[in-house]
C-alpha positions in Angstrom: 46.0 6.7 -40.5 43.7 5.5 -42.8 40.9 8.9 -44.3 38.7 6.5 -42.5 39.2 5.9 -39.1 39.5 10.2 -39.3 35.9 10.1 -40.5 35.3 8.4 -37.3 36.8 9.7 -34.5 34.5 12.9 -35.7 31.9 10.6 -34.0 33.7 9.6 -31.2 31.2 11.7 -28.4 28.5 10.2 -30.1 29.9 6.8 -30.0 28.7 5.7 -26.8 25.0 5.7 -27.4 25.2 2.6 -29.5 25.7 0.9 -25.6 23.5 2.7 -23.9 19.8 -0.2 -24.1 21.9 -1.6 -20.9 22.4 1.2 -19.2 19.4 2.7 -19.5 18.1 -0.3 -18.9 19.3 -1.0 -15.7 18.3 2.9 -14.3 14.8 1.6 -15.6 14.8 -2.3 -12.8 14.5 -0.7 -9.7 11.0 1.3 -8.9 12.1 2.6 -5.6 13.8 4.2 -7.2 12.7 6.4 -9.4 12.3 9.8 -8.7 11.3 12.5 -11.6 14.1 14.4 -11.6 16.6 11.1 -12.7 13.7 10.6 -15.6 14.2 13.5 -16.8 17.5 14.3 -16.4 18.0 11.8 -18.8 15.5 12.7 -21.2 16.6 15.3 -21.6 20.5 14.5 -22.6 19.6 11.9 -24.8 17.2 14.7 -26.5 20.0 16.8 -26.4 22.2 14.7 -27.6 19.9 14.1 -30.8 20.0 17.9 -31.6 23.4 18.1 -31.5 24.5 15.2 -34.0 21.3 17.2 -36.5 22.6 20.8 -35.7 26.2 20.3 -35.9 27.1 17.1 -37.4 28.2 17.2 -41.5 25.8 15.5 -43.9 29.0 14.2 -45.2 32.8 14.1 -44.8 34.7 14.9 -48.1 38.8 13.5 -46.7 41.7 14.0 -50.2 39.9 12.0 -52.5 37.5 10.5 -49.9 33.3 11.6 -49.4 31.4 9.6 -46.6 27.5 10.2 -46.5 26.7 10.8 -43.0 23.3 10.9 -43.7 22.6 7.4 -42.6 24.6 7.3 -39.8 23.2 10.8 -38.1 19.8 9.0 -38.3 20.9 6.2 -36.9 22.3 7.4 -33.9 19.0 10.1 -33.7 17.8 6.5 -33.5 18.8 5.3 -30.8 18.5 8.2 -28.5 14.8 8.5 -29.7 14.4 5.0 -28.9 15.5 5.3 -25.2 13.9 8.2 -25.3 10.6 6.0 -25.4 11.2 3.3 -23.7 11.8 5.6 -21.3 9.1 7.5 -20.9 7.0 4.1 -21.7 8.7 2.6 -18.3 7.2 5.4 -16.9 3.9 5.3 -17.8 3.3 1.4 -17.2 5.1 2.7 -13.2 2.2 5.1 -13.4 -0.5 3.4 -14.8 -0.1 -0.2 -14.4 1.5 0.3 -10.7 1.5 3.4 -8.6 -2.5 3.6 -9.4 -3.2 0.7 -9.6 -1.4 0.3 -5.4 -3.3 2.9 -4.3 -7.0 1.6 -5.3 -6.4 -1.9 -4.5 -4.6 -0.3 -0.8 -8.0 2.1 -0.1 -10.4 -0.9 -1.4 -8.5 -3.5 0.9 -8.5 -0.9 4.3 -12.4 0.2 3.3 -12.7 -4.1 3.3 -10.7 -4.9 6.9 -13.0 -2.0 8.9 -16.0 -3.7 7.5 -15.2 -6.7 9.5 -17.5 -6.2 13.4 -15.3 -6.9 16.5 -17.9 -10.5 16.6 -18.3 -9.5 20.5 -15.4 -10.0 21.0 -13.2 -7.0 23.0 -9.6 -8.6 22.2 -10.6 -7.6 18.4 -12.2 -4.2 19.4 -9.4 -3.6 20.4 -7.1 -4.4 17.9 -9.3 -2.7 15.4 -9.6 0.3 16.9 -5.9 0.0 17.1 -5.5 -0.6 13.1 -8.5 2.6 13.2 -5.7 4.5 14.5 -3.1 3.7 13.2 -5.1 4.8 9.8 -5.9 7.5 11.0 -2.0 8.6 12.5 -0.6 7.5 9.7 -2.3 5.8 6.3 -4.2 8.5 6.0 -1.1 10.9 5.3 1.2 8.0 3.5 -1.2 7.0 1.0 -3.0 11.2 -0.1 1.0 11.3 -0.1 0.8 8.9 -2.1 -1.8 9.7 -4.3 -0.2 13.6 -4.4 3.3 11.9 -6.0 1.4 10.3 -8.6 -0.5 12.8 -9.4 3.1 15.1 -10.4 3.7 11.6 -12.7 0.9 12.1 -14.7 2.0 16.1 -15.3 5.5 14.2 -15.6 4.6 12.4 -18.3 2.2 15.0 -20.1 4.9 16.5 -20.5 6.4 14.6 -23.4 3.4 15.2 -26.1 5.6 12.0 -27.9 3.6 10.4 -25.7 0.8 9.6 -26.2 -1.7 8.7 -23.1 -5.6 8.0 -23.9 -8.0 8.0 -21.5 -8.8 4.4 -21.2 -5.0 5.1 -20.1 -5.3 6.6 -17.6 -8.6 4.9 -16.1 -6.3 3.4 -13.5 -5.5 6.7 -11.9 -9.2 8.0 -12.1 -10.0 4.7 -10.1 -7.0 5.7 -7.5 -8.7 9.7 -7.0 -12.3 8.0 -6.2 -11.2 5.6 -4.1 -9.1 8.1 -2.0 -11.8 9.9 -2.4 -13.6 8.0 -0.5 -11.1 8.0 2.6 -13.1 10.0 4.9 -16.7 8.5 4.3 -14.5 4.9 5.3 -12.9 6.6 8.3 -17.2 8.0 9.3 -18.5 4.2 8.3 -16.1 2.8 10.9 -16.0 6.0 14.1 -19.7 3.7 13.3 -18.7 0.5 13.5 -16.6 0.9 16.5 -19.1 2.3 18.0 -22.0 0.1 17.6 -19.5 -3.3 18.7 -18.1 -0.7 21.7 -22.0 -0.4 22.8 -22.8 -4.7 22.5 -19.8 -6.4 23.9 -20.0 -3.1 27.1 -24.0 -4.0 26.9 -23.4 -8.2 27.5 -20.2 -7.5 30.2 -23.6 -5.4 32.0 -25.5 -8.2 32.0 -22.7 -11.7 32.5 -21.8 -9.2 35.6 -25.6 -9.1 37.1 -25.6 -12.5 35.8 -22.5 -13.1 38.3 -24.0 -11.5 41.3 -27.3 -13.6 40.7 -25.7 -16.6 40.6 -22.8 -15.8 44.0 -25.9 -14.7 45.9 -27.2 -17.9 45.0 -23.9 -19.9 46.2 -24.1 -17.8 49.6 -27.6 -18.9 50.3 -26.7 -22.4 49.5 -23.8 -22.2 52.1 -25.6 -20.1 54.8 -28.9 -22.8 54.4 -25.9 -25.8 54.4 -24.8 -24.8 57.3 -28.6 -25.4 59.0 -28.1 -28.6 58.0 -29.3 -32.2 60.4 -25.6 -32.5 61.7 -26.5 -36.6 61.6 -26.7 -36.4 58.2 -24.8 -38.7 56.5 -21.7 -37.7 55.1 -22.5 -38.7 51.8 -25.1 -36.3 51.3 -22.4 -33.8 52.8 -19.7 -34.6 49.8 -22.3 -34.5 47.7 -23.5 -31.2 48.8 -19.7 -29.3 49.0 -18.8 -30.8 45.4 -22.5 -29.6 43.7 -21.2 -25.3 45.4 -17.1 -26.1 44.5 -18.4 -27.3 40.7 -20.3 -23.5 41.4 -17.5 -21.8 42.1 -16.6 -22.9 39.8 -17.8 -21.8 38.0 -18.6 -18.5 38.9 -14.8 -18.3 38.7 -14.1 -18.5 35.3 -16.7 -16.1 34.5 -14.8 -13.5 36.6 -12.1 -14.0 35.3 -14.3 -13.7 31.7 -16.0 -10.3 32.5 -12.3 -9.3 34.1 -10.9 -9.9 30.6 -13.5 -7.6 28.7 -13.3 -5.1 31.4 
């Protein structure tokens, strides 16, 4: 084996570094699998490798009559590790500041906007709105709160690495998410008032419809009673016209009754 080949074997434990970029990109490719502990482990692995190279690898190798300067190779391996760590931290920063924080902000904002919609005098819209509101209070609110707590944990994770410089402008998205989360209680209170107002309005209109329905029904009863008293000698056409009018009124009342039942 040549002297150069022997020298190269000294670096067998570190040559993997030169092929790590593809593995790191694969690791960073799926945000749904992101965990702080995994990011910390990867960063620690490369930091430890850099430290080991600096502490244990020779600056030069002497073999027989040859001397190999290892300074550049050591620096190249350490630089590659450093670049891998920077890539991991940058992806974590993008995930926290550009994805996670923005998602929370948009989610709460959209909920607030949707809760601002009125039921438009529709019982179905009111029921749908109440069900969506209940889901938010029982499920979604807890999910948003948990997601925000995780966001803060991620931000603390980023701050634990001084080499990643974060400026106020970059963390603005976290502040905006925080402000939106603080609005949740006021959003709930506002929606409760809106739902109560919609419910009262629909119930009042329902009572009015029922009252009008009863009045119209009584009118038909009066017409039927009067119809019985008509002279039997009146023409058949006149009777048929009167019957047709009463039937039309009954059909309209039947439709109104169906609508009232649906509202109730």
